[in-house]
N, C-alpha and C positions, 0 to 999 in steps of 0.2 A: 153140728158135725165137724165143721171146720175148726171150731174152737177146741173140740176134743182132740182132733188130730194134731193141732198145733201144740196142745198141752203135752200130748204123748211125744211128739217130736222134740219138744224142748226138754222134756224129762230125759229122753234118750240121749240127747246131746250132753246134758249136764252130767249124766252118769258116765258116759263114755269118755269125757274130757277131764276126768278127775276134778271136776268143778263142783263137788258135792257141797250143797248149802247146809245140809243138816248133818251134823256129826254127833256121835254119842257123847253123853256127858261123862266126865272122868269118874272112875269107880265102878262103872257098869262093865261087867265082863261077860264074855260069851265063850262057848267051847268049840274047838275045832273038831275035825274029823278024828284026830288022834286022842281026843279027850283032854287036850291041854287047854288051859284057860288063857284066853287072849285078852289083853288089856288095850283099849284104843285110846291113843293120846288125843286130847282135844285140839282141833285145828280151826282156824278162822274160815269165813265163807269166801269162795272163789268161783268165777265163771269166765267164759270167753266171749260168746256172741249169741245173739238172737236172730231169727229169720222171720221176715214179714212179707206177705204178698202185696204187690202194688194194686192200686185201683180196686180196693175192697168195696163191695157193693152191699154189705150188710147194714142193718140198722144199729144205731148207737155207736159206741166207741169200740174200736178193734183191739182185742186183747193181744198183748205182746208176750208177757211172761210174768213170773213171780220171783221176787227176791226174798230170801230169808237168811237170817244170821243165827249162828249157833248161840250167840249171846242173848237171843230173844227167848225168854221163858214164857212168852205169851201172857205176861201179866199186864200188858198195856203200857209198859214203861219204856219201850223201844220205839224210836221214830226213824223211818227210812227217808233219806234225802237223795234226790236225783239231780245230777248236774251234767253239763255238756251240750252237744248239738241238739237243739230242739227241746231241751228240758224246759218244761213249763208251758211250751207253746205247741210243739208237735207231739211230745210225749209228756205223760203225767204219771205219777206214782201214788198209790195209797200209802200214806205214811204209817199207817198202823199194820196193814197186811203185807205191803211190799208188792202189790200187784201193779204192773205197768200196762198202760193203754195208749193207743194212738188216737189223738183227738180228731184227725181228719184223714181223708183219703190221700195216699202217698203215690207219687209218680217216680218210677225209677229213673226215667229220662231226665227228671229235674235233679234228683240227688239219689245216688245208689246206696249210700251207707251213712250211718250216723255214729259218731263216737261219743259215748257218755261215760259217766262215772257215778257210783252210788256208795253211800256209807250209812252206818247205823249210829244213831245219836241217842243218848239217855235224855229222856224228856225232862227229868227232874233237874239233873245237874247241867244238862246241855253239853256234856262231854262226849267226844267220839268214843264209841265202844270199840270200833275197829277202824283201821285206816281205809280211806276210800279206794275202791277197786274200779278199774276201767273195763268197759265192755263195748261191743259193736253190735249195732242193729243193722242187718243187711236187708235190702229190699229185693225180693225175688221178682224177676221179669215175667211179664205175660205179653202175648202178641197183641199189643194195642196201638201200634204205629204202622201205617202203610208206607211203602217205598215212595221216595220223592226224587224226581230228577233235578239236576242243577238248573235247567232252563225249562220253561214251559214250551218254548218253540226253538228249534234248531234250524239253521240255514246251512245247506251243503250243496255241493255241485260235483258233477262228474262228467267227463267228456262223453259226447255222443259216440256211437259206434264202438263202445268199450266191450271187452269180453265179459263173459259170465264170471262173477266173483270179484269184480273190480271193487276196490275199497272206496266207500263213500264217506262215512263218518262213524265215529264211536260215541254212543250215548251212555251215560253212567247214572245210576240211581243209588241212593243211600237209604238205609233203614235205621231208625233210632233205637230199635230194640237191641237186646244183648246178643251179640254174635256167639258168645260162649255158652249160651243157654238155649238148647233146642235149635229148631229151624226158624225161629222168629225173624232172623235177619238174613237168611239164605235166600237170595233172589234168583229168579229165572226170567229172561227176556223173551218176548214173543212179539210178532207183528200182527196188528189188528187190521191195518189198512195199508195198501200199497202193493199188494200181491197182484199179479205174478211178476211185477217188475223188479222188486227188491226183496231181500231176505235179511234176517238178523241172527247173529250167533247167540244162543240162549245164555251162555255163561258170561260172555264178554260185552255184549251189546254192540258189536261191530255190524254196521249195515253194509251190505254188498249188493251189487247188481245181480239180478236173477235171470234176465233175458239178454241175449246177445244183440249187438248192432241196433241199439235203440237210436232213432233218428230224431234229431232236434226239430227238423222242419215239420215232422208229423206231430210231435208233442214235446213241449219244452219244459213244462213245470209239472212236478209230482208232489203229492202230499202223502206222507207216510206216518202212521200212528204206531208207536212202540209202547208195549206194556211191560212193566216190571212187577213180578208177584213174589211175595215171601212164602215162607213155609215150603220152599223148594218147589213152588208151583202147585202144591197139593190143594185139594178142596178145603175151603175155609180160610185160605190164606188171603192177606190183604194185598191190594195192587195199586199202582199209580201209572199214569200214562203221560206221554209227551208227543208233540207233533214235530216232524222233521220235513221242512220244505226243501225239496231237491230240484235243482235246475241242471238241465243238460247243457254243458258247455259246447260251443260250436267248434267244429273242425271243418276244414276246407274239403268237403265231400260233394259240393254242388258246383258244377261248371257254370260260367256266365252264358246267357242266351239272349239274342236279340228277339224282341217280340215280333218284328217284321223283317222280312227278307229284303225289302226294298224301301228306301226313303226318298222323298222328293223335296228338294229345297230350292229356293230362288234368292237371288241377290242382284241389286242394281250394278251396272257397270261402273258407276262412280264410287263404289265401295273402296275405301282406302285399304292399303296394305296392313294386315294385322286385324282388320275388322272382322266381326263374327258373321258367319253366313247362317248357321243354325246349329242345333244340338241333337244328338242321338244318344240313346241310353239302352244298355243291355241290363238284364236283371239277373241277380245272383241270389239264391235262397239263403246263402250264408250271411253272416253279419260280421261287423268289425273289420279287421285286417283281412279276414278270409274273403270278404266281398270286394276288396279293392281291385280295380281293373285298370288296364292300360290299353289305350286305343292307338291304332296305327293304320296307315294307308298301304295296302299291299301293291296295288297297281291301278291302272285306269288312265284315260287320256287327260284327266285333270290333276294328275299327280304333281306336275310342275307348277300348277296354278293355285293349288289349295294345300292347306296343311291341317292337321288335326292335333289337338292337345287335350289332355285329360284334366277335367275339373275334379280336384281331389276332394272337394266338399260334397258335391252332388253325384260324383262318379259318372259324369256325363262326358261324352266326347264332343268337343267344341270344334267345329270346322271353321277355319279362318282363311282369309285371302292371302296368298303368298306372293302373287304378282298382279300387276294392274290388269284389270279385265277390260275387254273391248267387245261391245255388243256387235259391232260391225264385222269383227274378225271371226268370233266364235260365240255361239249362243247357248250351247248345251255341253255339259261335261259329265263324265261318269267316273265314280270312284268305287273301289272295293276295299271296305274297311274291316279290320279285324279287331276283336276285343279279346284280351287274355288276362287271366288272374295274375296278380302280382306275386302273391305268396301261394305256392303250390306245395301241398303235403304229399310227400313221396309215398306215404302209406296207402293213399287212396288214388294213385295214378290209374289204377284199373277202372276207376269210375269215370275217367275223362273221355275225350280230350277236354281240357279246361280252357277252351277258346271257342270263338264263333265268328262268322263273317256275315256281312250284309252289303248290299249295293246301294250307293248314294248317288242320286242324279241331281245335278245342280243346273238350274236355268238362269241365264244372265238376262236381265231385263234392260231395256233401253231407257236412257235418260238424256235430257238436253244438256250437252256438255259444253263447257267454255272452249274458246279457240285453242288450238294447239300449234305452237311454233315448230318450225322444221328443225330447230336446234334448241338445245337447253341454254346455250349462251352464244353470243356473236362477238367476234373480234375483227375489227376493221382497222386499217391504217390509212393515214392521210398526211400529206406533206404540210409542214408548217408554212405560214404565209400564203396558203391557198386562198384564192379570192372567195368572197362570200357567195354562197349559192352553189359551190362545188359539191359534187356527189361524194358521199363517204362510203355508202354501202346500202344494201337492201335487206330487210327482214321479211320473212314470209310466214303466214299463219294459215291454218285451214280449220274448217268446221268438221270435227270427227264424225258428226252425225251424217253428213252428206258426202264426206271425203272430197270436198271441193277446195282446191288451193286458192288462196287469195292472190289475185294478180290483176293486171290491168284488163285482161280479156275476160275476166269473170266478175264484172261489176254487179251482176245479179246475185252473187253469193251474199248470204246474210252476214258474213264476217267480212267487213270491209272498212273498218274504222281503226286507223292506227294513230296513236298519240304518244307524246313523250311526257313522262312524269316530270313536271317542272320542279318538283322538290329535288330531283337529281340533276337538274340543269338550271341552277339559279341564275347563272350569268347569261342564259339564253344563247348559247353558242351554236346550238343545232336546231334543225327543223326536220319534220318528217312528212312525207306525202301521206295523207290520210287514206288514200285508196291503194297505192301500190307498195307502201312501206319503205320508200327510198329516203334515206337520211342524208341531209345536206347541211352545209355550214351556213350560219347566219353572220359570223364574224371571222376575221382572220385569226388563226391559231398560232401561238408562240410556244415552241417546244421548251424554250428556256424558262418559261413561266410554269408550264405543266406538261409533263410528258404523256400522261394518260388522262382520259376523261371517261368516267363510268356513269352511264345513264341507264334508265329503265324505259322500255317501250311497252305500251299497253295495246293489246288487240281486243276489240270489243265486238260482240255479236249484237247487231242492232235489234234483232227480233226479241231477244231475251235480256239484253244489257249485261250478259255474262262477260267477264274480262279475264284476261291472262296477261301476265307480265313476264318479260324476259330481260336479263341483263345484257347490255351492249357495252363492250370495252373498245374504246377508240384510242389507238396509239398514234401519236404525232411524230412523224418521221422528221429527222433533222435535215435542215437545209443550211448551207454555209452562208449565213447572213450576219455573222458576228466576226469582227476582226480580232486577232490576238492582241494581247497587251502584256505589260510587265506583270510578272507573277507577284510582285510585292514592291513596296517603296524602298528604293535603294539610297543609302547615304554613302556617297562616293567621295573620296578625297585623293589628292595627289600631293606628294611631298615636293617641297621646293627644290630639294637636291636630287630629284628623281632623274633616272637616265632614260634615254629613248628605248622603246620596245619593252618597257616594264609593265607587268600586269597590275592594273589598279582595281578591276571589278569584274566579276562573272555574273552575267544576267541570264534570266530565263523568262519564259512567257507562258500564259494560259489562254485558253480559248473555250468559251462556253458551248461551242458547237462540239458534236461528237461524230467525226467522220468514221466510216466503216474501217478504214485501214489505219486509223490512229493519226495523231497529230504529227505534222512535220513543219517546223517553223524555219524561216529564213531571216537572218538578221543582217542589216546593212545600215550605212549612214546615208542620210538624205542628201548630203553633199560632201565633197572632199574637205576634211578638217585638217588644218595644219598642226593641231595640237594632239589629237587622238585619232586612233583607228580602231576598227572592230574586226574580230576574227570569229567566224561562225564555226562552232565545234561540231555541227551537224548532228547533234543529239538534243536539239531543242534548247541549247544554251549557247552563249557567246561570250567572248572575252574582250574587255576594253583594254587597249594598250596605248602607251604614250608614243607619240611620233618624235618628240624632242624632249630635252631636259631644260633645266634652268627656269623653272616657273618662279614668279615673284608675286607675293601677295600685295605689295604696294602698287604694282601695275594692274593686277587682276586677281581678286580674291576668290572668284568662282567662274566656272565655264558651263554653258548649257550645250549639251550634246544631243541633237535629235537622232533617235534610233528608229529605223523603219523595220517593222516586224510583219512578215507575210506568211500565210498558210499555203498549203498545197492542195486544198479542196477546190471544187468548182461551184460557183465562180470564186476566183481568188480574192480573199479579203486581206487588207493590210491596214496598219495604223502606225502612226508616228508617236512615239513616247519620248519625252525629254528626260535626259539624265543630267542631274546637277552635280558637277564635280567641283569640290571645294579645294582650295590651295591651303595646305597646312604646313607648319614647321615640324620636321621630323628629326630624329637623331640619326646617327650614322648607320644604324641597323634598319631604318625605315619605320620605326615606331613613332606614331603621331604624338607630338608634345602638346600643341595647342593650335586651334584654328580660329580663336576669338580675336576681337579687335584689341584686346589688352596686349597681345604680342606686338602689334604695330606700334603702340605707345612705348612699349619697352625698347623697341628698335629705334625709336626717335630720340632716345636719351633719357627718358624718365625712369627713375629707379622705383622700386617697390616702396621705399620709405617716402618718396615724394607723393606717390599716389595716396598713401595712407594719410599723409598730412592734409592733402587737399580734401579728402573725404571727411576728416575731423573738422575742418573749418566749415564745410557745408553743414555738418550736423549741428555745430554750435550756433550758426546763424539761424537755422530752423528752430532751435530751442528758444532763442531770444524772441523770435517773431511770435511763437506760441505763447510765451510768458507775457508779452506785451498785450496780446489779444485777450488773455485771461484777466489781466488787471483792468482793462477797459470794461469788461463785462461785470466786474465786481462793484462798479460804482452804484451807490445806493440810489434807488429810484423811489420817487414819492409814492406811497401806497394810495390806493383808491380810498380807503377808509383809515384815517390816522389812528383812531382808537374806537373802542366799543361805545364810548360816551359821545363821540362826535357824530351822532346820527341825528340830523335835523330834517325838518320838512323843507326840502329844496325842490322846487318845481321849475322845470325848464320848459319853456314854451317854444314849440315849433310851428311855423306856418307853411313848411314845405310838405308837399305830398310825397308819401312813401313810394318806393319802387316796386312794391308787391312781393311775391314769393321769391323772385329771383334776386331781390336786393338783399344781399347778406352783409353789406358793408355800410349801408346808409344809416344804421342805427346801432349804437353801442350801449349795452345795459349798464356799463360802468358809469355813464353820465348820470343815471338815476342815483347811483350810490354816492358819487362825489362829483358834483358839477364843476368843481374847480380843476379837476383833472380832465382836460379835453385835448385830444390829439388834433392839433391844428393842421397837421399835415395829412390827415386822413381825407381821402378823396371820395367824392360822391359819384356813384355810377350814373346818376341821372343828370349830372352837371358837367359841362365840358371842362376838362382840366386846363389850368392856366399855364402849366409848364409841360414840356414835352416828355421829360423823364422825371416823373415825380418820385419822391422817396417812398419806398415800399417797405411795409412792415413784414416781419417774418410771418409766414402762414400759420394761423392758429390750428390748422387741421393736420398737423404732422402726425398726431397720435390717433387721428380718426381713421381707423382701419376700414370702416365701411365705405368712406368716401374714397380712400386709396384703392380699395378693391374695385369700386365702381369705375374709377378712372382707368385702372389697368385692364379691366374687362373690355371697356369700350375701345381702348387702344389696340388690344389683340384682335378685336373684331375688324377694325379698320385695316390692320396690317394684313390680315388673312383674306380680306375682301378682294376677289379677282377683278371686280368691276371698278375698284378705286383708281383714280388717275395716278400716273407715275410720278407726279410732282407732289411736294409737300402741300397739305391742305389743312384747314382748320375746321374742326367739328365741335360744335357747342352743345352742351347738355345741361339740363336743369335737374339738379338732385337736391332734395330738401334735407336728406339725412335722417337719422333716428337717434333715440337715446337722450333727447333734451328734457330737462326737468320742466321747462315751460311748454313742452310739446310743440305742436305746429303753430306758427304765427299766421298761417293762411286764413283768409276770411271766407274760404269756400265752405268750411265746416262750422263757421261761427253761427251763433243764434241769430234770428231775424232781427231782434231788437236788443238793445243793451240791457233791458230789464230781464231778458231771458237768461242772462249769464249769472252764474254763481261764483263768488270769489272766496268761498270758505276754504278752498285748498291753499290760499296764500298764508293762512295762519300756520300751516305745517311746513313751511319752507325755511324756518329758522329765524334767528334774530335779525339777519340782514334785511329781511322783507317784512319786519314787524310794522314799520311806519306805513308801508304800502298796503299791508293787510288792514291796518286800522282805518286808513283813508277809504278804501273801497268797501270794506264791510260796514263801516259807519254810514256811508252814503246809502247803502242798500237798506239798512235798518231805518234811516230817516225817510226813505221813499215809501217803505211799507207803512210807517206811521202816518 
């Protein structure tokens, strides 16, 4: 039936589009209605398109249409050829009849049309009978695709308490069928699950709220199933579904509330300032910033003693200590605490108030506290030079648990031990009575050495060994115990041509004491001086004036002027300082020219040229002496070893007993090297010298720094020894020294017998010791043999 219909449809199209395939042969005539004979001109074959339904379910190959050429006389000499999209694979043609068939089921969604071309070819000659003509095979759509959503699951959200019709989300489905052909792709949306809370617009797929004032605290998550159906939603249409998970977003529509109207907390009295007493928490059904709260204290008798802060993480109110607590003073406090939402939504103010209050009662518990001093610090004053044992001041501590002050009349109090931290009184200048806390001096104090003394006093509770310390500052008051003296060293001179009453020096004084009214010094001379006088300026300075003129350096080149300086404090202190006044030669304007002895020589008649000549003569004599000494030292001395070949076995026999470790001059190693070179003048320390002042050789230890350092060290020890006698004394030390190649000659570390010694090291001392090494090493080898 379908094939017949397609054949009819194809025939209708071909006839209607002037695509006739069969044309009359030339010479054949027909008559029209008027009786005229019409002659038809022969034309080639032409066509436009074929139509084919998709998803054909028949058996065998699906017939598409038939091609025929006017050049085909049906003698079997014409061959039809198909070319283009799908030729030979999707479509095939019967080369003899021109019938076209589809070889498989076609899907419009894969390919909607195929463009092909066909031609007629002479089988014998292989020549084209007609030019190739192009045609289209269109695939007609059927409703074989269901709608599909872009996502299997959508996630959306909408604020709670929203009005009806509030937009939630839009879902969109697509249909692969042809929208231009029927209703195969016309979709209609509907809600399968989620009513009565949400609705969907049938044409657009927009989901909206369907109930007013949905509360998140009652239900937060919703699952909505949306269906899209083609064929305009009619029966038989295909459909697809998707799931939309909708979450209600929180708004601040729930006020905070305390679960209890009263809270009970406790804290020890020793709790430090800022320490936590406890936590309280209000609950808010909202989440996020809508549940953020702020705690505050409205009133109560503990408002000054406690504070409350908000923990932003846990949204708890943390009550802390604001001032130091005292169990003995007050044991119970009450607070009225308020909690308020931080972010309030003005749209829901009618649901408020968004705050709540609760009562917090805090109990202070007793603890064993350390002693408490009556002051945070003590400042005492004491005069310098006060005798040892004088009282400086008294510190007082109490036990806060019993409120008993520490005093002499309260020896039964458990707080009764006072001590001084000796780390703050290293010089042990002070002492304290362990019972009553009286501080006294152990030594005399000197304000000029230290004006303040800072010590720490400890109070200990004997029953618990708890301690408290307090700083004590002791100021040493000044006593006038130092006399004034010159402020500096003065270099004073007077000209020979000075006149009487002329100023030669202005002096001032200093005093290490510090009187309350300031310093006031009085200057005077210890006795009447015929040469100089002093004038007190009454501003702590004085002027030295000449009494006469005509000073002469030949008679007196300097004068000593004793100046008495007194202060005005009690008791009056005074001192005598000596001012040295030098007599100098000056010009007419009083400028000093010279004060040295050279001026005296010049005045005696010696000119500058004479002095230069004298100095040159002295210099020449010194040079001659130095040259003569250098020539004497350059005299050639006989060497210990004349040449390397002059090394013989020379043995020198001694019958004298050595002097031991302290004998550093009784033996000379040079004798072993060259017996002919012997210092006859060398003295033995173990033999009485024959002459009183023997000739002494230069010390060979000039370059021995260790010996020199040892001697200098012993010399400094003796010089700094306070117990040493005031007269010169002789101290003798024995120092063996170090760094010798032969090491120590002491017998203390020697082997027990000569056989225990090894002399192999002599062979490493060089050619100077070769003979000695051969002699000792040879003896050792003979002994072993």
